[in-house]
Residue, then its C-alpha position, 0 to 999 in steps of 0.5 A: m638817938k641823935n638830936r633832931s633840929r627844928p626843921d627836921i621835927m617839922a618835916i617829920i610832922l608834915e610827912a606824917a600828916n600828909g593824907g591826914i592823921t590824929k594827934t595820938k598817932l602823930l605823937t607816936k610817929a614824931n616821937l614827941t611829948s604832948g608839950q613838944l607837939r603842942h608847940y610845933m603844931s602851933v607854929l605849923l598852924e600859924k604858918r599854914l603848913i598844916m590844917e586842922l580838920a574837926d567835926e562840928d563839936k570838935r570831938h574828933v580832930a585830925y591834921r593834914t599837911t597843906e599845899k604850902g606844907m608840901k612845898y616846905l617838905s620839897i625844899y627841905s628834902a632838896l636842901k638835905s640832899i645837897a648839904v654835907f654833914p659829917q658822919e657820926g660813928 
């Protein structure tokens, strides 16, 4: 598997959380360890790119991409489409 950059990983998390996702499913979709996910979630929550949804006793927690997070994805996608990267192979 090729190395992923921080912006790549953040985009993967935000795409997966679009519409809502649990932490367990997010770990699987983003292919991260729990420590890595904790680090990225802390950054994404602090920057308000993702929001935490929880019931009153915080037993069930899910995450959803915010409008600001969707803007990040849009800009990320535009930059990725115009950037020229050498092909690996």
